C-alpha positions as CSV (number, residue, x, y, z in Angstrom):
1,X,8.1,-6.9,-3.0
2,X,4.7,-5.3,-2.5
3,X,4.2,-2.0,-0.6
4,X,1.0,-0.1,-0.1
5,X,0.5,3.7,-0.1
6,X,-2.3,6.2,0.6
7,X,-0.5,9.5,0.3
8,X,-3.0,10.8,-2.3
9,X,-5.4,11.2,0.5
10,X,-4.1,14.4,2.2
11,X,-5.5,15.9,5.4
12,X,-6.3,19.6,5.1
13,X,-4.2,20.7,8.1
14,X,-4.0,24.3,9.4
15,X,-1.0,26.3,8.4
16,X,2.0,25.6,10.7
17,X,0.7,22.2,11.9
18,X,3.6,20.1,13.1
19,X,2.6,16.9,11.4
20,X,4.7,16.4,8.3
21,X,2.0,15.1,5.9
22,X,4.2,15.5,2.8
23,X,6.7,12.8,4.0
24,X,4.4,10.1,2.6
25,X,4.5,11.3,-1.0
26,X,8.2,12.0,-0.8
27,X,8.9,8.5,0.4
28,X,6.8,7.0,-2.4
29,X,8.8,9.1,-4.9
30,X,12.1,7.8,-3.5
31,X,11.0,4.2,-3.6
32,X,9.8,4.5,-7.1
33,X,13.1,6.1,-8.1
34,X,15.5,3.7,-6.4
35,X,13.8,0.4,-6.0
36,X,12.2,-1.0,-9.2
37,X,11.6,-4.4,-7.5
38,X,9.2,-2.8,-5.1
39,X,5.6,-2.9,-6.5
40,X,3.7,0.1,-5.2
41,X,0.0,-0.4,-4.9
42,X,-2.7,1.9,-3.7
43,X,-4.0,0.9,-0.3
44,X,-7.5,-0.6,-0.1
45,X,-10.0,0.9,2.3
46,X,-10.7,-0.8,5.6
47,X,-14.3,-1.6,6.1
48,X,-16.4,-0.8,9.2
49,X,-16.4,-4.5,9.9
50,X,-12.7,-4.7,9.9
51,X,-12.3,-1.6,12.1
52,X,-14.9,-3.1,14.5
53,X,-12.6,-6.1,15.2
54,X,-10.8,-3.7,17.7
55,X,-12.7,-0.5,17.8
56,X,-16.1,0.2,19.4
57,X,-19.1,0.8,17.1
58,X,-19.8,4.2,18.8
59,X,-16.3,5.4,18.1
60,X,-16.2,4.3,14.5
61,X,-19.6,6.0,13.9
62,X,-18.3,9.2,15.5
63,X,-15.3,9.3,13.2
64,X,-17.2,8.4,10.1
65,X,-20.1,10.8,10.7
66,X,-18.0,13.7,11.9
67,X,-19.4,13.6,15.4
68,X,-16.1,13.7,17.3
69,X,-16.1,16.3,20.1
70,X,-13.6,19.2,20.1
71,X,-11.8,17.4,22.9
72,X,-11.6,14.1,20.9
73,X,-10.2,16.0,17.9
74,X,-7.7,17.7,20.1
75,X,-6.5,14.4,21.5
76,X,-6.1,13.0,18.0
77,X,-4.3,16.1,16.9
78,X,-6.2,16.5,13.6
79,X,-9.4,18.5,12.8
80,X,-12.1,16.3,11.5
81,X,-12.6,16.1,7.7
82,X,-13.8,13.6,5.2
83,X,-10.2,13.3,4.0
84,X,-9.2,12.3,7.5
85,X,-11.7,9.5,7.5
86,X,-10.7,8.3,4.1
87,X,-7.0,8.4,4.8
88,X,-7.4,6.7,8.2
89,X,-9.3,3.8,6.5
90,X,-6.7,3.5,3.8
91,X,-3.8,3.5,6.3
92,X,-5.4,0.6,8.1
93,X,-6.2,-1.1,4.8
94,X,-2.6,-0.8,3.8
95,X,-1.3,-2.7,6.8
96,X,-4.0,-5.3,6.5
97,X,-3.0,-5.8,2.8
98,X,0.7,-6.0,3.8
99,X,0.0,-8.7,6.3
100,X,-2.0,-10.7,3.8
101,X,0.8,-10.4,1.2
102,X,3.5,-11.2,3.7
103,X,1.8,-14.4,4.7
104,X,2.3,-15.6,1.2
105,X,5.5,-13.8,0.2
106,X,7.5,-13.4,3.4
107,X,7.7,-9.6,3.6
108,X,5.5,-6.7,2.6
109,X,5.2,-3.1,3.7
110,X,3.0,0.0,4.3
111,X,4.4,3.4,3.5
112,X,2.2,4.8,6.3
113,X,0.5,3.2,9.3
114,X,1.9,2.5,12.7
115,X,-1.0,4.4,14.3
116,X,-0.4,2.7,17.6
117,X,-1.8,5.4,19.9
118,X,-5.4,4.7,18.9
119,X,-7.4,2.9,21.6
120,X,-10.5,0.8,21.0
121,X,-12.7,3.8,21.9
122,X,-10.7,6.9,21.1
123,X,-7.9,8.3,18.9
124,X,-4.7,9.9,20.2
125,X,-1.3,11.3,19.1
126,X,-2.1,11.7,15.3
127,X,-3.7,8.2,15.3
128,X,-7.4,7.7,14.4
129,X,-7.7,3.9,13.9
130,X,-5.1,1.4,15.1
131,X,-3.9,-0.3,11.9
132,X,-1.5,-2.6,13.7
133,X,-4.3,-4.0,15.9
134,X,-6.8,-4.4,13.1
135,X,-4.2,-6.1,10.9
136,X,-3.3,-8.5,13.7
137,X,-6.9,-9.6,14.0
138,X,-7.4,-9.8,10.2
139,X,-4.3,-12.0,9.7
140,X,-5.5,-14.3,12.5
141,X,-8.9,-14.6,10.7
142,X,-7.3,-15.1,7.3
143,X,-5.0,-17.9,8.7
144,X,-8.0,-19.6,10.3
145,X,-9.9,-19.5,7.0
146,X,-7.0,-20.9,5.1
147,X,-6.7,-23.7,7.6
148,X,-10.5,-24.2,7.4
149,X,-10.9,-24.4,11.1
150,X,-11.7,-21.8,13.8
151,X,-10.8,-24.4,16.4
152,X,-7.1,-24.6,15.6
153,X,-4.6,-23.2,18.0
154,X,-4.5,-19.4,17.8
155,X,-2.3,-17.9,15.2
156,X,0.2,-15.9,17.2
157,X,1.3,-12.4,16.2
158,X,4.3,-10.6,17.6
159,X,4.1,-6.8,17.3
160,X,7.6,-5.3,17.5
161,X,7.1,-1.6,18.0
162,X,10.2,0.5,17.6
163,X,8.6,3.9,17.3
164,X,10.2,6.2,19.9
165,X,6.8,6.6,21.6
166,X,5.2,3.7,23.4
167,X,2.5,1.8,21.5
168,X,0.0,2.5,24.3
169,X,-3.2,2.0,22.3
170,X,-2.0,-1.4,21.0
171,X,-0.9,-2.5,24.4
172,X,-4.3,-1.6,25.9
173,X,-6.2,-3.4,23.1
174,X,-4.3,-6.6,23.5
175,X,-3.7,-6.4,27.3
176,X,-5.5,-9.7,28.1
177,X,-4.9,-11.5,24.8
178,X,-2.4,-14.4,24.9
179,X,-2.4,-14.7,21.0
180,X,-0.7,-11.3,20.5
181,X,2.6,-10.2,22.0
182,X,3.3,-6.5,22.2
183,X,6.9,-5.4,22.5
184,X,7.5,-1.7,22.7
185,X,11.0,-0.1,22.9
186,X,10.6,3.6,23.5
187,X,11.8,6.7,25.2
188,X,11.1,6.6,28.9
189,X,10.3,10.3,29.3
190,X,8.4,10.7,26.0
191,X,4.8,10.7,25.0
192,X,2.5,9.1,26.1
193,X,3.2,10.4,29.5
194,X,0.8,7.8,31.1
195,X,2.2,4.5,29.7
196,X,0.2,1.3,29.3
197,X,1.5,-2.2,30.1
198,X,2.7,-4.0,27.0
199,X,3.6,-7.7,27.0
200,X,7.2,-6.4,27.1
201,X,8.3,-2.8,27.6
202,X,11.8,-1.5,27.2
203,X,12.1,2.2,28.3
204,X,15.2,4.0,27.2
205,X,16.8,7.1,28.7
206,X,17.0,10.3,26.8
207,X,20.1,10.5,24.5
208,X,20.3,6.7,24.0
209,X,22.4,6.1,20.9
210,X,23.2,3.3,18.5
211,X,25.1,0.8,20.5
212,X,23.0,0.6,23.7
213,X,19.8,0.8,21.6
214,X,20.8,-2.2,19.4
215,X,21.9,-4.1,22.4
216,X,18.6,-3.5,24.1
217,X,16.8,-4.6,21.0
218,X,18.8,-7.9,20.7
219,X,18.1,-8.7,24.4
220,X,14.4,-7.9,24.0
221,X,14.1,-10.3,21.0
222,X,15.7,-13.0,23.1
223,X,13.2,-12.4,25.8
224,X,10.3,-12.3,23.3
225,X,11.3,-15.7,21.8
226,X,11.7,-17.2,25.3
227,X,8.1,-16.2,26.3
228,X,6.2,-16.3,23.0
229,X,6.2,-18.6,20.0
230,X,5.2,-16.3,17.2
231,X,3.8,-17.3,13.8
232,X,3.9,-13.8,12.3
233,X,5.5,-10.4,12.9
234,X,4.3,-6.9,12.5
235,X,7.1,-4.4,12.7
236,X,6.4,-0.8,13.5
237,X,9.5,0.9,12.1
238,X,9.4,4.4,13.5
239,X,12.0,6.9,12.2
240,X,11.7,9.1,15.3
241,X,14.5,7.5,17.3
242,X,16.8,9.6,15.0
243,X,19.0,12.2,16.8
244,X,17.5,14.8,14.4
245,X,13.9,14.1,15.4
246,X,12.1,17.0,17.0
247,X,9.9,14.7,19.1
248,X,12.3,11.8,19.7
249,X,14.8,12.5,22.6
250,X,16.9,9.6,21.5
251,X,20.2,9.9,19.5
252,X,20.3,7.2,16.8
253,X,22.3,7.9,13.7
254,X,20.9,6.9,10.2
255,X,23.3,4.0,10.3
256,X,22.2,2.9,13.7
257,X,18.6,3.0,12.6
258,X,19.3,0.8,9.6
259,X,21.2,-1.6,11.9
260,X,18.0,-1.7,14.0
261,X,16.0,-2.6,10.9
262,X,18.5,-5.3,9.9
263,X,18.3,-6.9,13.4
264,X,14.5,-7.2,13.1
265,X,14.3,-8.4,9.5
266,X,17.1,-10.9,10.0
267,X,15.6,-12.2,13.3
268,X,12.3,-12.9,11.5
269,X,13.9,-14.4,8.4
270,X,16.1,-16.8,10.4
271,X,12.9,-18.0,12.2
272,X,10.8,-18.2,9.0
273,X,8.4,-15.7,10.4
274,X,6.5,-13.7,7.7
275,X,6.8,-10.0,8.5
276,X,4.7,-7.0,7.6
277,X,6.0,-3.5,8.4
278,X,4.7,0.0,8.6
279,X,6.5,3.4,9.0
280,X,4.9,5.1,12.1
281,X,6.5,8.4,13.3
282,X,9.2,10.6,12.0
283,X,9.5,14.3,12.8
284,X,13.0,15.4,12.0
285,X,13.8,19.1,11.6
286,X,14.6,18.3,8.0
287,X,11.9,16.2,6.4
288,X,14.6,14.6,4.2
289,X,16.2,13.0,7.3
290,X,12.9,11.2,8.0
291,X,12.3,10.2,4.4
292,X,15.9,8.9,4.0
293,X,15.6,6.8,7.1
294,X,12.3,5.3,5.9
295,X,13.8,4.7,2.5
296,X,16.6,2.8,4.2
297,X,14.0,0.6,6.0
298,X,12.5,-0.3,2.6
299,X,16.0,-1.1,1.2
300,X,16.6,-3.5,4.1
301,X,13.2,-5.0,3.7
302,X,13.8,-5.6,0.0
303,X,17.1,-7.3,0.7
304,X,15.4,-9.8,3.0
305,X,12.4,-10.2,0.7
306,X,14.9,-11.3,-2.0
307,X,16.4,-13.8,0.5
308,X,12.9,-15.2,1.1
309,X,12.4,-15.7,-2.6
310,X,15.8,-17.3,-3.1
311,X,15.1,-19.7,-0.2
312,X,11.8,-20.7,-1.7
313,X,13.3,-21.3,-5.1
314,X,16.0,-23.4,-3.6
315,X,13.6,-25.5,-1.6
316,X,11.3,-25.9,-4.6
317,X,14.3,-27.1,-6.7
318,X,15.5,-29.6,-4.0
319,X,11.9,-30.9,-3.5
């Protein structure tokens, strides 16, 4: 299974900054140690043209040229630097690459990404560019090219966003787009405090734990399937619903979070839907809790990637 990383591009954050930048390198180390079947590949850089599929030219230029205002940088949560630009491009490029790979292999992942608070014209909540939105557009374009027709019915992408914070930027970008379904299951009282309207929102009360969370997820997937016939899935697998998360307000156990992952991967596998996934948020008091939860996501992804390969071999043999 292929997975894309960009942790070598580190933001020079002020001392005491609450964003746990080191989690990305720690996760890659864990994957390299425990999962030899996962092929770790440096993320490519998203181009201006790719970013412009969802972001305004003015905003892209402001980020790239270091012309963001102090207020814009405050809303993003990072001070501008060349490293911020490079890492933001790579984080988008990783999800784009994961989508392209998943289309052919069933499942692929991004060790970062999930930057779902970025709008078309601004960044927010530690998100500069919206990797999920750009990747959705890119996979639609790739599919159209492979089918040699831009007049075919739209390739439909379902975004299953299970970060504890609503994917407000993604929801706003695709608000009037019938080819993309945005499902967000998030904390009702958590950031962003002014929510956007996703295709499907499930707002959970503070303290929600494993059983009601997984039940809400299963019910949401039934509703998604009833209303939208997806061709592809992008899964935003935030680790911040964990009980130990500083910014989460929910109470999932590590086992509950892995059950959540299993529900999503199995749902997509049973419906033969290729799936690309990204990590999104994770802010536990102990960074090891976040890294272990994300490692568990990759373990579950690898299990279903192997099932994809077994199914393909079986079908090739019987053909």
